[in-house]
C-alpha positions as CSV (number, residue, x, y, z in Angstrom):
1,M,9.5,-9.3,-25.8
2,K,9.3,-12.4,-23.6
3,I,9.0,-11.5,-19.9
4,A,9.0,-13.7,-16.8
5,M,7.5,-12.2,-13.7
6,I,8.6,-14.1,-10.5
7,G,5.9,-13.5,-8.0
8,A,2.2,-13.2,-8.7
9,G,1.3,-11.0,-5.7
10,Y,0.3,-7.4,-5.8
11,V,3.3,-6.0,-7.7
12,G,4.0,-9.0,-9.9
13,L,0.4,-9.5,-11.0
14,V,-0.3,-5.9,-11.8
15,S,3.0,-5.4,-13.5
16,G,2.7,-8.7,-15.5
17,A,-0.8,-7.8,-16.6
18,C,0.2,-4.3,-17.7
19,F,3.3,-5.5,-19.6
20,A,1.1,-8.1,-21.4
21,D,-1.4,-5.3,-22.2
22,F,1.6,-3.5,-23.9
23,G,1.9,-6.4,-26.2
24,H,4.7,-8.4,-24.5
25,S,4.5,-12.1,-23.8
26,V,4.4,-12.5,-20.0
27,I,4.4,-15.6,-17.8
28,C,3.8,-15.0,-14.1
29,V,5.3,-17.5,-11.7
30,D,4.2,-18.2,-8.1
31,L,5.0,-21.2,-5.9
32,D,1.5,-21.0,-4.4
33,Q,-0.5,-23.6,-6.4
34,S,-3.8,-22.4,-5.1
35,K,-3.1,-18.9,-6.3
36,I,-2.1,-20.1,-9.7
37,D,-5.2,-22.3,-9.9
38,A,-7.4,-19.3,-8.9
39,L,-5.8,-17.2,-11.6
40,H,-6.4,-19.9,-14.2
41,A,-10.0,-19.8,-13.1
42,G,-10.1,-16.0,-13.4
43,R,-10.2,-15.3,-9.7
44,M,-7.9,-12.6,-8.4
45,P,-5.9,-13.2,-5.2
46,I,-6.2,-9.4,-4.4
47,F,-8.7,-6.7,-4.9
48,E,-7.6,-4.0,-7.3
49,P,-10.0,-2.1,-9.5
50,G,-9.8,-3.1,-13.1
51,L,-7.3,-6.0,-12.6
52,A,-9.6,-8.9,-13.2
53,E,-10.7,-7.5,-16.6
54,L,-7.2,-6.7,-17.6
55,V,-6.0,-10.2,-16.8
56,R,-9.0,-11.7,-18.6
57,I,-8.4,-9.8,-21.8
58,N,-4.7,-10.6,-21.9
59,V,-5.1,-14.3,-21.0
60,A,-7.7,-14.6,-23.8
61,A,-5.3,-12.9,-26.2
62,G,-2.5,-15.4,-25.3
63,R,-0.2,-12.7,-24.0
64,L,-0.5,-13.6,-20.3
65,S,-0.2,-17.0,-18.6
66,F,0.6,-18.4,-15.1
67,T,2.7,-21.3,-13.8
68,T,4.3,-22.7,-10.7
69,V,7.4,-23.8,-12.7
70,L,10.0,-21.0,-12.8
71,A,12.2,-22.8,-15.3
72,E,9.3,-22.9,-17.8
73,A,9.0,-19.1,-17.6
74,A,12.6,-18.0,-17.4
75,V,14.4,-20.3,-19.9
76,D,13.5,-18.2,-23.0
77,A,12.9,-14.8,-21.4
78,D,14.5,-11.6,-22.5
79,A,13.9,-10.1,-19.0
80,V,13.1,-11.8,-15.7
81,F,11.5,-9.6,-13.1
82,I,11.8,-10.5,-9.4
83,A,8.6,-9.3,-7.7
84,V,8.5,-11.4,-4.5
85,G,7.7,-10.1,-1.1
86,T,10.3,-8.4,1.2
87,P,8.5,-8.2,4.5
88,S,10.0,-6.7,7.7
89,R,12.2,-9.3,9.3
90,R,11.0,-10.4,12.7
91,G,13.2,-9.0,15.5
92,D,15.1,-6.2,13.8
93,G,12.9,-4.6,11.1
94,H,15.3,-5.2,8.3
95,A,13.8,-6.2,4.9
96,D,13.7,-10.0,4.7
97,L,15.4,-10.8,1.4
98,T,15.0,-14.6,1.6
99,Y,12.6,-14.8,-1.3
100,V,14.6,-12.4,-3.5
101,F,17.8,-14.4,-3.1
102,Q,16.1,-17.8,-3.6
103,A,14.4,-16.4,-6.8
104,A,17.9,-15.3,-8.0
105,R,19.3,-18.8,-7.4
106,N,16.3,-20.4,-9.2
107,I,16.6,-18.0,-12.2
108,A,20.3,-18.6,-12.6
109,A,19.7,-22.4,-12.6
110,A,17.0,-22.0,-15.3
111,V,18.3,-19.5,-17.9
112,T,20.4,-20.6,-20.8
113,K,21.2,-17.3,-22.6
114,P,22.2,-13.8,-21.8
115,T,19.3,-12.3,-19.8
116,V,18.5,-9.2,-17.9
117,I,17.4,-9.9,-14.3
118,V,15.2,-7.0,-12.9
119,T,14.6,-6.5,-9.2
120,K,11.2,-5.0,-8.9
121,S,10.8,-5.9,-5.2
122,T,11.5,-3.1,-2.8
123,V,15.0,-3.9,-1.5
124,P,17.7,-2.2,0.5
125,V,20.7,-0.6,-1.1
126,G,23.2,-3.1,-2.2
127,T,20.8,-6.0,-2.8
128,G,21.5,-5.9,-6.5
129,D,25.1,-6.5,-5.8
130,E,24.3,-9.7,-3.8
131,V,21.8,-10.8,-6.5
132,E,24.6,-10.4,-9.1
133,R,27.0,-12.4,-6.9
134,I,24.5,-15.3,-6.6
135,L,23.9,-15.3,-10.3
136,R,27.6,-15.5,-11.1
137,E,28.1,-18.2,-8.5
138,V,25.3,-20.4,-9.9
139,A,25.7,-19.6,-13.6
140,P,29.3,-18.3,-14.1
141,D,29.3,-18.9,-17.9
142,I,26.1,-17.0,-18.8
143,D,26.0,-13.2,-19.2
144,L,23.4,-12.2,-16.7
145,T,22.9,-8.5,-15.9
146,V,21.1,-7.2,-12.8
147,V,18.8,-4.1,-13.0
148,S,16.9,-2.3,-10.3
149,N,13.4,-1.1,-11.4
150,P,11.4,-0.1,-8.3
151,E,7.7,0.1,-8.4
152,F,5.7,3.2,-7.4
153,L,2.1,1.8,-7.5
154,R,-0.6,3.0,-5.2
155,E,-3.0,0.3,-4.1
156,G,-6.4,1.1,-5.5
157,A,-4.9,3.0,-8.5
158,A,-2.1,0.6,-9.5
159,I,-3.1,0.1,-13.2
160,D,-3.4,3.8,-13.9
161,D,-0.1,4.4,-12.0
162,F,1.7,1.7,-14.1
163,K,0.3,3.0,-17.5
164,R,0.6,6.7,-16.7
165,P,3.6,6.9,-14.4
166,D,5.2,10.1,-13.1
167,R,8.5,8.5,-13.8
168,I,10.2,5.1,-14.5
169,V,13.4,4.6,-12.5
170,I,15.9,2.2,-13.9
171,G,19.1,1.4,-12.2
172,A,21.5,-0.2,-14.7
173,N,25.2,-0.3,-14.8
174,D,25.7,-1.3,-18.5
175,E,24.2,-0.2,-21.8
176,R,22.9,-3.6,-22.9
177,A,20.6,-3.7,-19.9
178,R,19.5,-0.1,-20.5
179,N,18.5,-1.0,-24.1
180,V,16.5,-4.0,-23.0
181,M,14.7,-1.9,-20.4
182,R,14.0,0.7,-23.1
183,D,12.3,-2.0,-25.2
184,V,10.4,-3.3,-22.2
185,Y,9.0,0.2,-21.5
186,R,8.8,1.5,-25.1
187,P,5.0,1.9,-25.1
188,L,5.3,4.3,-22.1
189,Y,8.4,6.0,-23.5
190,L,6.5,6.8,-26.7
191,N,3.8,8.4,-24.6
192,Q,6.4,10.7,-23.0
193,S,6.6,8.9,-19.7
194,P,10.1,9.9,-18.4
195,L,12.7,7.1,-18.1
196,L,15.2,8.0,-15.4
197,F,18.4,6.0,-15.7
198,T,20.6,5.8,-12.7
199,S,23.1,3.6,-11.0
200,R,21.6,0.4,-9.5
201,R,22.2,1.5,-5.9
202,T,20.7,4.9,-6.6
203,A,17.5,3.3,-7.9
204,E,17.3,1.0,-4.9
205,L,17.5,4.0,-2.5
206,T,15.1,6.2,-4.5
207,K,12.2,3.9,-3.7
208,Y,12.8,4.1,0.0
209,A,13.4,7.8,-0.1
210,A,10.1,8.4,-1.9
211,N,8.1,6.4,0.6
212,A,9.8,7.9,3.6
213,F,9.1,11.4,2.2
214,L,5.4,10.7,1.6
215,A,5.1,9.1,5.0
216,T,6.7,12.3,6.4
217,K,4.1,14.5,4.7
218,I,1.3,12.4,6.2
219,T,2.7,12.5,9.6
220,F,3.4,16.2,9.4
221,I,-0.2,17.1,8.6
222,N,-1.5,14.7,11.3
223,E,0.6,16.6,13.9
224,M,-0.6,19.9,12.4
225,A,-4.2,18.6,12.9
226,D,-3.6,18.1,16.6
227,L,-2.3,21.7,16.8
228,C,-5.3,22.9,14.8
229,E,-7.7,21.2,17.3
230,A,-5.9,22.9,20.2
231,V,-6.0,26.4,18.8
232,G,-9.3,26.3,16.9
233,A,-7.9,26.2,13.4
234,D,-9.1,24.1,10.4
235,V,-6.5,21.6,9.1
236,R,-8.2,21.4,5.8
237,D,-7.6,25.1,5.1
238,V,-4.0,24.8,6.5
239,A,-3.4,21.9,4.1
240,R,-4.9,23.8,1.2
241,G,-2.9,26.9,2.1
242,I,0.4,25.1,2.0
243,G,-0.5,22.6,-0.7
244,L,-1.0,25.4,-3.2
245,D,2.7,26.1,-2.9
246,N,4.2,24.2,-5.8
247,R,7.3,23.4,-3.8
248,I,5.1,21.5,-1.4
249,G,2.1,20.2,-3.4
250,S,-1.3,19.1,-2.2
251,K,-1.0,15.3,-2.2
252,F,-0.6,13.4,1.1
253,L,-1.7,16.4,3.1
254,H,-5.0,14.9,4.3
255,A,-5.2,14.5,8.1
256,G,-6.4,11.1,9.3
257,P,-5.6,8.2,11.6
258,G,-2.1,7.5,10.3
259,Y,-0.6,5.6,7.4
260,G,-0.6,1.8,7.0
261,G,-0.4,-0.7,4.1
262,S,2.3,-2.8,2.6
263,C,4.9,-0.1,1.8
264,F,5.2,2.8,4.2
265,P,5.5,0.9,7.5
266,K,8.0,-1.7,6.4
267,D,10.0,0.7,4.0
268,T,10.5,3.4,6.6
269,L,11.8,0.7,9.1
270,A,14.1,-0.8,6.4
271,L,15.4,2.6,5.6
272,L,16.2,3.3,9.3
273,K,18.0,-0.1,9.5
274,T,20.1,0.7,6.4
275,A,21.0,4.1,7.8
276,E,21.9,2.5,11.1
277,D,24.2,0.0,9.4
278,F,26.0,2.8,7.6
279,E,26.1,5.0,10.7
280,T,24.0,7.8,9.2
281,P,21.1,8.3,11.5
282,M,17.8,9.6,10.0
283,R,16.2,11.4,12.9
284,I,13.3,12.8,10.9
285,V,12.3,9.3,9.7
286,E,12.7,7.9,13.2
287,A,10.2,10.6,14.4
288,V,7.8,9.8,11.6
289,V,7.7,6.1,12.5
290,Q,7.2,6.9,16.2
291,V,4.5,9.5,15.7
292,N,2.6,7.3,13.2
293,D,2.6,4.3,15.6
294,G,1.3,6.5,18.4
295,R,-1.3,8.2,16.3
296,K,-3.2,5.0,15.5
297,R,-4.0,4.1,19.1
298,A,-4.6,7.8,19.8
299,M,-7.5,7.7,17.4
300,G,-9.0,5.0,19.5
301,R,-8.7,7.3,22.5
302,K,-10.2,10.1,20.5
303,I,-13.3,8.0,19.9
304,I,-13.5,7.1,23.6
305,T,-13.1,10.8,24.6
306,A,-15.9,11.8,22.2
307,M,-18.1,9.3,24.0
308,G,-17.6,10.9,27.3
309,G,-14.5,9.0,28.3
310,D,-16.2,5.7,29.2
311,V,-17.2,3.2,26.6
312,R,-17.5,0.1,28.8
313,G,-20.7,-1.8,27.8
314,K,-21.3,0.6,24.9
315,T,-21.3,-0.3,21.2
316,V,-19.0,1.5,18.7
317,G,-19.5,1.0,15.0
318,L,-16.6,1.3,12.6
319,L,-17.0,2.2,8.9
320,G,-14.0,1.0,7.0
321,L,-11.2,-1.3,8.1
322,T,-8.6,-1.4,5.3
323,F,-5.7,1.1,5.5
324,K,-7.1,3.0,2.5
325,P,-10.1,2.7,0.1
326,N,-10.2,0.5,-3.1
327,T,-8.1,-2.3,-1.6
328,D,-8.6,-5.3,0.7
329,D,-5.2,-4.7,2.3
330,M,-5.3,-4.8,6.1
331,R,-1.5,-4.6,6.7
332,D,-0.7,-2.1,9.5
333,A,-4.2,-0.6,9.0
334,P,-5.0,2.0,11.7
335,S,-8.2,0.1,12.4
336,L,-6.2,-2.7,14.1
337,A,-4.9,-0.3,16.8
338,I,-8.3,1.5,17.0
339,V,-10.2,-1.7,17.6
340,Q,-7.7,-2.9,20.2
341,A,-8.0,0.4,22.1
342,L,-11.8,0.2,22.1
343,L,-11.8,-3.5,23.2
344,D,-9.3,-2.7,25.9
345,A,-11.7,0.0,27.2
346,G,-14.6,-2.5,27.4
347,A,-16.5,-1.5,24.2
348,T,-18.3,-3.8,21.9
349,V,-17.2,-3.2,18.3
350,R,-19.3,-3.7,15.1
351,A,-17.7,-3.0,11.7
352,F,-18.2,-3.0,7.9
353,D,-15.7,-2.7,5.1
354,P,-16.6,-3.1,1.4
355,E,-13.6,-5.3,0.6
356,G,-11.5,-6.0,3.7
357,M,-13.7,-8.1,6.0
358,A,-12.5,-11.5,4.9
359,T,-8.9,-10.5,5.9
360,A,-10.0,-8.6,8.9
361,R,-11.9,-11.5,10.4
362,A,-8.6,-13.4,10.9
363,L,-6.9,-10.4,12.5
364,M,-9.8,-9.2,14.6
365,P,-12.0,-12.1,15.6
366,D,-13.5,-10.4,18.6
367,I,-15.7,-7.9,16.7
368,T,-19.0,-8.3,14.9
369,Y,-19.0,-7.9,11.1
370,C,-22.0,-6.4,9.5
371,E,-23.5,-6.3,6.0
372,G,-23.5,-2.6,5.5
373,P,-23.1,0.8,7.3
374,Y,-26.7,0.9,8.4
375,A,-26.5,-2.5,10.0
376,V,-23.3,-1.3,11.8
377,A,-25.2,1.7,13.3
378,E,-28.0,-0.4,14.9
379,G,-27.8,0.0,18.7
380,A,-24.4,1.9,18.5
381,S,-23.5,4.8,20.8
382,A,-21.1,6.1,18.2
383,I,-20.1,5.6,14.6
384,A,-16.5,6.2,13.6
385,I,-15.4,6.6,9.9
386,V,-12.0,5.0,9.7
387,T,-11.5,4.5,5.9
388,E,-12.7,7.0,3.3
389,W,-14.5,4.6,0.9
390,N,-16.7,6.5,-1.6
391,E,-19.8,4.9,-0.3
392,F,-19.3,6.5,3.1
393,R,-19.2,10.0,1.6
394,A,-23.0,10.4,1.0
395,L,-24.7,8.3,3.7
396,D,-28.3,8.9,4.6
397,L,-27.4,10.4,8.0
398,A,-31.0,10.4,9.3
399,R,-31.3,6.7,8.5
400,L,-27.8,6.0,9.9
401,T,-28.4,7.6,13.2
402,G,-32.1,6.7,13.5
403,T,-31.3,3.3,15.1
404,M,-28.4,4.5,17.2
405,V,-28.6,4.8,21.0
406,E,-26.8,8.1,20.7
407,K,-26.5,10.2,17.5
408,R,-22.8,10.5,17.4
409,I,-20.3,10.4,14.5
410,V,-16.5,10.5,14.9
411,D,-15.1,11.3,11.4
412,L,-11.4,10.3,11.3
413,R,-11.3,11.1,7.6
414,N,-13.1,14.5,7.5
415,L,-15.7,13.5,5.0
416,Y,-18.6,15.6,6.4
417,D,-19.3,19.2,7.3
418,A,-19.7,19.8,11.0
419,D,-22.4,22.5,10.6
420,D,-24.5,20.2,8.5
421,L,-24.4,17.5,11.1
422,A,-25.1,19.9,13.9
423,R,-28.3,21.0,12.1
424,L,-29.4,17.4,12.1
425,G,-28.8,17.1,15.8
426,I,-25.9,14.7,15.4
427,A,-22.9,15.1,17.7
428,Y,-19.9,15.3,15.5
429,E,-16.1,15.0,16.1
430,C,-13.6,15.3,13.3
431,V,-9.8,15.6,12.9
432,G,-8.0,18.9,13.1
433,R,-11.2,21.1,12.7
434,P,-13.4,23.1,15.0
435,T,-16.7,21.3,15.7
436,P,-19.9,22.9,17.0
437,R,-20.5,22.4,20.7
């Protein structure tokens, strides 16, 4: 099939490359000429494990190409996917649909035959209806059908998620569109990946509901971690004990500094705004957003408390800046609030992240960026592990603490065993677990 992917950002590029790998002919469109030039040169605009090689293979095979000209991609396409950004709108938190609606207008002006228009961007309920209205207004004589096909990709594992999905949700209101989408996803359907067909509005809401529920699990276990610290319990065992219940499951029950990234923060806000518009308040999600926002800065205070309550003139080293490992995404990362809390308290901050420092420099210009974890530790009074990158899981702790002013580690991701560090003479603080005193 011929597929046009409008938007060559995270979702569009990963989806386009994977569709091409299925054997479809895919053209990815982006208005950013520098991004398209980089892709033509084999340089990825984002860090995602395996993506550069997947793009290279499919470009070489002639199945994947890139352009800034939407009409060139859409005119002969069987399906046109809209995968543009929907950031939180400044001022009210609603999803900004400017790019989605503009893409719809441009698609309607370009297509010349019956085409299925697929919204893959995360959009509020009813967006498909407005996209359909725009298409009919611009191209009233062409049979254009709108489908909702939300993405469920985890940054850092997006390719595997796309090729081995738990489910594929397709919101379509007519059989022709369903048949086209079956053909698009046939390689996955043959591998027993479940295709869940729903109404368009149901599919739109499913994406928000999924992210809000996962955000709730994260926030729940973080609050349990606080209680564990207060009563002397171990949140890891609590999480294990409840996670073994199949009704709950073990995923997203890892205590830490709060969620961030491109999805959970903006999607929970957008869901709250939709609920507000329809006068159906969502108190649980409201609490999740409030608790998560507060937790990030609380982790800064946790570091300060671990250092005796006064960090003025002291150096704190941070290991990890991105909101999760295996990505360079700094959007709403806990490190942003943690760094600000430390700077406000008068600390000097040094940091290292394997992939996120280029982005972090623009967001946090007042900290020192180092070449590795051992460089971060030099002269520091404490090291805080903020992101659970694999290379931080087996550090040479004697070497790490050997150049520190004080041998102190604050582990916000629970990567290490408290007793092991106590035997090394390292003061250790973690999240939701008893620590030796």
